[in-house]
N, C-alpha and C positions, 0 to 999 in steps of 0.2 A: 609518508605522503609527499616526499620531496619533489615528485614529478607533477603534482597536481596544482593547477592554478587556484588562486584564492576563492574564486566564485564556485568552483567545483567542490572545494573543501567545505564552504559554507552550505552548499546544497546538500552534501552528504550529512553534515551534522544536523541540518534541519530535518531531513527525513529520518535519521536515526533517533533523535531526541523526541521530536514531535509525535511521530507515529508510534514510538515506544510508550509515550504517555497517553495515547488515545485509547488504549485498552481500558484504562480506568474511566476515561470520559464516556466511552460507549456504554460501559456498565451502568454508570449513573444515569445517563440519558434514557436508557431502556426501562428505568423504573417508571417513567411516565409515557414515553413514546413507543409505538410499535416499530419493529426494526426497519421495514422497507420505507415507511413514511419518514422515520427519523433520518435515514441515510439520504433518501430522495430530496427532502426539503433542504437538507444540509447542502447538497450540491447545487440545487436550483438557486438558493440564496447566494452561495459563494460564486457561482458562475455569473449570476446577474450583477453582483457587485464588481467583479473583475471586468465584465463587459462594459459596465457604465464607466469604470475608471479608464479603460483603454479608449473609449469614445471621447471622454473628456480630454485625454491627451492627444486626440486627433488621429487615432488609428483608424484605418479604413475597415469597413465591414468585410467579413469573410465572403469570398465568392460562393456560388452555389456548390461548386465542387468541394471547397474547403469546409462548408457546412456539412456536406454529405460525409466526407472523410472524417471530420471531427466527430460527427454523430456516430459513425461506425465504431470508432475507437472508444468514445464515451460509453456507448451501450455495452461494448465488450468488457471494458475495464471496470467501469463503475457499477453498471447494472448487473452484468454477469459476474465480475470478480468480487466486488464488495457486497452486492446484494445476495448472491448465492452463499457467500461465506456467512453472512448474518443468519440466513435460513439454516445452514448446515450446523451452526453452533447450538441449535436446539436439540440436535441428535448426537453430537460428537463432543467429547471432553476437550478441555482447553489444551491438555498435553498433546493429544493426537492432532488437534488443529495446528499446533505449533510445528509438529513434525511434518505435516503435509505442506504447510506454507514454506518450510525450509527446503522443500523440493523445487521451489520456484526458480532459484538461480540456475539450477541444472537444466530445467526445462527451457528457460528463457535463453540460456547460452546455446543449447542444442538447436533451438529454432533459429537463432541468429546464424549458427553455423550453416544451416540450409541455404542462407543467403550469402554464403562465402566468408563469414566472419567468425571462424572457429576460435575458441579460447586457446591461448598458449598454455604450455605445460604448467607454468607457475600458477596461472589462473585456475586450471583444473584442480591443482593441489589445494588452492585456497577455497574453491567451491566445495570440494569434498570434505575438507577440514571443517568448514563452517557448518555443513550438514551434520557431520558427526558431533560437533559441539552442540548444535541445536537439539539433536536427539538425546544427548546426555543431559542437557539442561531440562528438557521436557520430561525425562524419565522420573523426575520427582513427583510428577502428577499421574493421575490415572489415565488409562487409555481406553475408556469405555466408548462405544460407538454403536449406532444402528446402521445397517447397510445403506439406507436412504441418505444418511448424513455423509457417509463416505463418498457416495456418488455426487452429491451436491458440492462437496468440498473439492473433489477432483475437477468437476466442471468449472468451479470458480477459479481455480488456479490456471486451468487451460485458457479460460476467457481472458484473465488478466495478462497472461504471458503472450498470448496471440495478439491481443490489443497492443501490448508494449512493443513487440517486434514489428508489427505493421506500422506503428507510428515512426519507427526507426527506418524501415527499409522500403515501405511500399506506398503508404497513403500520404497525401499532401494536405497538411493542415495550414491554417492561417499562421502567420509568423508571431512568435512571442506570446504574450498574454492573451491575445485574441483567440489563438488556437486553443489554449487551455480553457478559456471561457466557453468556447463552443462545445468542447468535450464535456465539461461539467454540466452545462445546461441540458444537453441531449441526454446524458446518462441520468441526471436528476429527474427530468420530466418522465423518462421511461419508468423509473422506479416509483414515482408518485402514482402513475397510471396503474402499475402493477399492484401497488398497495390498495388502491381503490377497488380494483377488480377482485383482489383477494378478500376485501371486506375487513381490513385491519381496523382495530379500535384502540383507544388509549389503554395502556396497560396499568395505569394508576392515576391518582390525582396529579395535576401539574404542579410541581414544586420548583422553588427558585434554584435548588441544586440541579435538577434535571435541565432546566432552561439554561443555566450557566454552563453546564456541560455541553449542551447543544451548540451554544454560541462559541465555545472553545473549539468544538469540532469544525464549525464553519470557518472560523478565522485561521486557526492554527493547522488543523488536520487537512482542510481542503485548500484554502487560499495559499497558505505557505508551503505545506509539505507536498501536496499533490503537484503544485506548480514546480517545486524543486525537483521532484522525481522525474517529471516530464523533461525538465532541463537536463538532468543527468543522462537520460536516454539519448539525447542529441549530442552529448559530449564525451561519454566514457563507455567502455565495453559493457555489454549486458550484465555480465557476472558482477561487476562492481556496482552498477546501478541497482541490482536486485539484492545486494548484500544486506539491505535493511531487514530481510527475512531472518537473518541470523542475529542482528544487533538489537532489533526491537524487543525481543524477549529479555535480553540482558538489561536493557533500560527499564523495562517493566519490573524485573526482579530488584534492580537497584533502587527504584522508587519505593517499592514495597518495603525493603529493608530500611531505607532512610526515613520514610514518613508513615509507613503502615505498621511498624512494629514487628515485621516479619523477620525470620532468622535465615541465614545463608548457610546451607550445608556445604560440606567439603566437596561433594560431587558437583554442586552448582558452581562453586569457585573454580574447579578444574575446567568445567564446561565453558565458563566465561573466558578463561585464559585461552582455551583452544579457539574460541570464536574471535577473540582479539587477534590471535596469530593469523587466522584466515583473512581477516580484514587487511592486515599489514601486507600479506602476500598479494591480495587483489589490488591494493592501492599502489603497489610498487612494480606491478607486472609490466606495464607499458604506459607511455604517455597518452593522455586523452587527445581526442581529435580537436 
């Protein structure tokens, strides 16, 4: 990581560690809250807090165009990407979900290439190595799926990646935190409306564990990690920004081994080493903007 500024390194570590730990947080929160309502309220609250913080610091309101563009990105990435993934996981095993999500850096890098920013050779090697490592890591799980789940998962990845590249190349959001707030508010409201239309109801009694997990997802998963990811999109190549798709399962496995009493197979160990190598390739490929 010798070429990377400190802020970029901190943003990468935030996305890697926090989003890697949110797998467990989402699982706990879903014991009480339905998926779309849980995700929607999470982003509405996070976006509202960030908006209030930015206003307190004197930031101007987004213009109508910035609200529109932030709304488009928020609906694509949060409602389409995160919301459809939550729906897909009802029909697709965790192993197959990890493999599909590991396709995201390849898709995102290809979309960026259509705007003239093709990955370099070393970046392609890192992207492909990361995908291979993610497939190897996920192969310890089952690959059960229903066709509707695969369709939803593919749509989720496309929505997330299209929203990511549009935020980089095409659409104009408000600067800094106000832009992130507008995205989260728009995407969160859309998901809450979708939850109401769908008629979601509580999945179980409201427990302090589920509420604590929801609070963690608001503060760490949304305010910190999502903002860090959007910052990365503006500073580093798409493949590096999306490398969380390889690293997050590694973090999840490491947490399970450290705190959940799980064991680490030799196959998983090799996969994690391959993924680490892919991240080294991506972080040393070129200097960030």
